[in-house]
C-alpha positions in Angstrom: 155.2 -8.1 86.0 158.3 -7.7 88.2 160.4 -9.4 85.5 159.2 -6.9 82.9 160.0 -3.9 85.1 163.4 -5.5 85.8 164.1 -5.8 82.1 163.5 -2.0 81.6 166.1 -1.0 84.3 169.4 0.5 83.2 172.3 -2.0 83.0 174.7 -2.1 85.9 177.8 0.1 85.0 181.2 -1.4 85.4 184.0 0.0 87.6 186.0 0.6 84.4 183.2 2.7 82.9 182.9 4.7 86.1 186.6 5.2 86.3 186.8 6.5 82.7 183.8 8.9 83.2 185.3 10.2 86.5 188.6 10.9 84.8 186.9 12.8 81.9 184.8 14.7 84.4 188.0 15.8 86.2 190.2 16.6 83.2 187.5 17.6 80.7 189.9 16.3 78.0 189.9 12.7 76.6 193.6 12.5 76.0 194.6 13.8 79.5 191.9 11.6 81.1 193.2 8.5 79.3 196.8 9.2 80.4 195.7 9.8 84.0 194.2 6.3 84.4 196.5 4.4 82.0 193.9 3.7 79.3 194.0 4.3 75.6 192.0 7.2 74.3 189.7 5.0 72.1 189.1 2.6 75.1 188.2 5.5 77.4 185.9 7.0 74.9 184.2 3.7 74.4 183.8 3.1 78.1 182.1 6.5 78.6 179.8 5.8 75.6 179.0 2.4 77.1 178.2 4.0 80.4 175.9 6.5 78.8 174.1 3.7 76.9 173.8 1.6 80.1 172.3 4.5 82.1 170.2 5.9 79.2 171.6 9.4 80.0 173.9 11.7 78.1 176.8 12.6 80.4 179.1 14.5 78.1 178.7 17.1 75.4 181.4 16.6 72.8 182.5 19.5 70.7 185.4 19.9 68.3 187.3 22.1 70.8 186.4 20.9 74.3 184.5 18.4 76.5 181.7 19.6 78.7 179.6 17.8 81.3 175.9 17.8 80.7 173.7 18.7 83.7 173.1 15.0 84.3 176.9 14.5 84.0 177.6 17.1 86.6 175.3 15.3 89.1 176.4 11.8 88.3 180.1 12.6 88.4 179.8 13.2 92.1 178.1 9.8 92.5 180.7 8.1 90.4 183.6 9.6 92.5 181.8 8.5 95.7 181.4 4.9 94.4 185.1 4.7 93.3 186.2 6.1 96.7 184.0 3.5 98.5 185.5 0.7 96.4 189.0 2.0 97.2 188.2 1.9 100.9 186.8 -1.6 100.5 190.0 -2.8 98.9 192.0 -1.1 101.7 189.9 -2.9 104.3 190.4 -6.3 102.5 194.1 -5.7 102.3 194.3 -4.9 106.0 192.4 -8.1 106.9 194.8 -10.2 104.7 197.9 -8.5 106.1 197.5 -6.5 109.3 199.6 -3.4 109.8 200.1 -2.8 106.1 198.5 -0.2 103.9 197.1 3.1 105.0 196.1 4.0 108.6 194.5 7.5 108.9 195.0 8.6 112.5 193.2 11.7 113.8 194.8 13.4 116.9 193.6 16.4 119.0 196.0 19.4 119.2 196.5 19.0 123.0 197.8 15.4 122.5 199.6 15.5 119.1 202.9 17.3 120.0 203.4 15.3 123.2 202.4 11.8 122.2 203.1 11.6 118.4 206.9 11.0 119.0 206.0 7.9 120.9 203.4 6.8 118.3 205.7 7.4 115.3 208.6 5.6 117.0 206.4 2.6 117.6 205.2 2.5 114.0 208.7 2.9 112.6 210.1 0.2 114.7 207.3 -2.4 114.9 205.1 -1.7 111.9 207.4 -0.5 109.1 204.9 -1.5 106.3 202.1 0.7 107.8 201.5 3.9 106.0 200.5 6.2 108.9 198.8 9.4 107.9 198.2 11.9 110.8 195.4 14.5 110.8 195.4 17.0 113.7 191.9 18.4 114.3 189.6 19.3 117.1 187.4 16.5 118.6 184.2 17.4 116.8 185.9 17.3 113.4 187.7 14.1 114.2 184.4 12.4 115.2 182.8 13.6 112.0 185.8 12.2 110.0 185.5 8.8 111.8 181.8 8.5 111.1 182.3 9.5 107.5 185.1 7.0 106.9 187.6 9.8 106.3 189.6 8.7 109.4 190.2 5.2 110.7 191.3 5.7 114.3 191.4 8.6 116.7 193.8 9.6 119.5 191.9 11.9 121.9 190.6 12.6 125.4 187.7 10.5 126.7 185.0 9.7 127.6 183.2 10.7 124.4 179.8 9.2 125.1 179.2 9.0 121.3 177.2 6.1 119.9 179.0 4.0 117.4 182.5 4.8 118.7 184.4 2.2 120.8 187.1 3.5 123.1 190.4 1.6 123.7 191.9 3.2 126.8 195.6 4.1 126.8 196.4 6.1 130.0 195.3 8.7 132.6 197.4 11.8 133.3 197.2 14.5 136.0 196.8 18.2 135.3 199.6 20.5 136.5 199.2 24.2 137.5 201.6 26.4 135.5 202.3 29.9 136.8 205.0 32.6 137.1 208.1 31.6 139.0 207.2 34.2 141.8 203.7 32.8 142.3 202.9 31.8 145.9 201.8 28.3 144.7 205.0 27.7 142.7 206.8 24.4 143.5 204.1 23.0 145.8 203.1 19.4 145.5 199.9 19.6 147.6 197.8 22.3 146.0 194.2 21.9 147.0 191.7 22.0 144.1 189.9 24.8 146.0 192.8 27.1 145.0 191.3 27.3 141.5 188.3 29.2 142.8 189.8 32.6 142.5 192.9 32.3 140.4 193.0 34.3 137.1 192.7 31.3 134.8 193.8 31.3 131.2 192.1 28.7 128.9 192.1 27.6 125.3 189.5 28.9 122.8 186.1 27.4 122.4 186.1 24.0 120.7 189.1 22.5 122.5 188.1 19.6 124.7 190.9 20.6 127.1 189.1 23.9 127.8 185.9 21.9 128.7 187.9 19.6 131.0 189.5 22.5 132.8 186.2 24.2 133.3 184.8 21.0 134.7 187.7 20.8 137.2 187.0 24.4 138.2 183.3 23.7 138.8 184.2 20.7 140.9 186.6 22.9 142.9 183.7 25.3 143.6 184.6 28.1 141.2 181.7 30.3 140.5 180.5 31.2 137.0 181.4 34.8 137.7 185.1 34.2 138.4 187.3 35.6 135.7 188.3 33.2 132.9 190.3 34.8 130.1 190.3 32.9 126.8 192.9 34.3 124.5 194.9 31.3 123.1 194.4 28.8 120.3 197.2 26.5 121.4 199.0 25.5 124.6 202.3 27.1 123.5 200.7 30.5 123.3 198.8 29.9 126.5 202.0 29.2 128.4 203.6 32.4 127.0 200.7 34.4 128.3 201.3 32.9 131.7 204.9 33.8 131.5 203.9 37.4 130.7 201.9 37.6 134.0 198.4 37.4 132.6 197.3 34.5 134.8 197.8 30.8 135.4 196.8 27.7 133.4 196.3 24.0 133.6 198.5 21.7 131.4 198.2 17.9 131.0 201.3 16.3 132.6 202.7 15.1 129.2 202.8 18.7 127.9 204.6 20.2 130.9 208.3 19.6 129.9 207.8 20.6 126.3 205.9 23.8 127.0 207.7 25.1 130.1 211.4 23.9 129.9 212.4 26.7 127.6 211.1 29.5 129.7 212.8 30.3 133.1 210.0 32.6 134.0 207.6 29.7 134.6 207.2 27.2 137.4 204.7 24.4 138.1 202.7 23.2 141.0 201.1 19.8 141.6 197.7 19.1 143.1 197.1 17.0 146.2 195.7 13.5 145.7 193.4 12.8 144.0 194.7 15.2 141.4 192.4 16.4 138.6 193.2 14.2 135.5 192.2 13.4 132.0 192.0 10.0 130.2 193.3 9.4 126.7 192.2 6.6 124.4 192.0 5.4 120.9 188.6 5.7 119.3 187.4 3.4 116.5 184.1 2.8 114.7 182.2 0.1 116.6 182.4 -3.1 114.6 185.2 -1.8 112.4 186.6 -4.5 110.1 190.1 -3.8 111.5 189.1 -3.9 115.1 191.5 -6.7 116.0 194.4 -4.8 114.4 193.4 -1.6 116.3 193.2 -3.4 119.6 196.6 -4.8 119.1 197.9 -1.3 118.2 196.4 0.0 121.4 198.1 -2.7 123.4 201.4 -1.8 121.8 200.9 1.9 122.5 200.2 1.1 126.2 203.5 -0.7 126.3 205.4 2.2 124.6 204.0 4.8 127.0 205.3 3.3 130.2 208.1 5.8 130.2 205.8 8.8 130.1 204.5 10.6 133.2 201.1 8.8 133.0 199.2 5.9 134.5 198.9 3.3 131.8 195.5 1.7 131.5 194.8 -2.0 131.6 193.7 -3.6 128.4 190.0 -3.4 127.5 187.3 -1.3 125.9 185.1 1.4 127.3 
């Protein structure tokens, strides 16, 4: 009985048929679709017809003037594109296994890390991995994690811990937070600021969704800052935040790697450092647990740790978290 049912099932479509159908679905024109995928027009038309026969479904409505997708074609075009994308990713993974540090590496980076660490990352890739096609995507943490889970991104550079199942963290470094304020501020230039000073200061933070905002609020709570103490949220990026500080609207916290970039060009600003143990954040690479390229990513993390020894950070020892 099982054999009889199996004989009634549609035939398995080939990748060539799916590629031809996806091209027609995109261009709605046989000649343009054939040119796009380097196939002759008769071969493309035959592949689409063979796919329709295999599936037992009409995918395309052919008229003398134009090509239209049938309702079934609209639905199955989405599936066909997904299959082709998955096969492309499979080939990328296989190529990476055969030849590490070649092909595409889609790196996601949070906005409070990207401007300050990417020069080091890009220099490392250029000098040590010239055959690696690094593609950088700057997004907030939640979007990066969604992209990693969906396979849109391969590796993340962000603040940790994440506490997300299915994500393995490769630690890079820890860096202190620095208090940024107007030059005339009474805490300016000090190297022994107690955390308790944060209890009543007019603090400026990033908008909702930035992990740096959450980290700063955690530091404030640890310092004993009450929920009712004023916290003004008016900036989407650190550069704007620092300019608001220079304008006298309050003080803010910057990660140590951002201080020189964000404050050096404004003489109205000064900094202060916290007494030990200073509030700090940890930065790591995040990869899918069990990723096919895990050995490559671990080697990349080790190389990054070596490249970051000149930064004002405490480089982590090798290992996963």
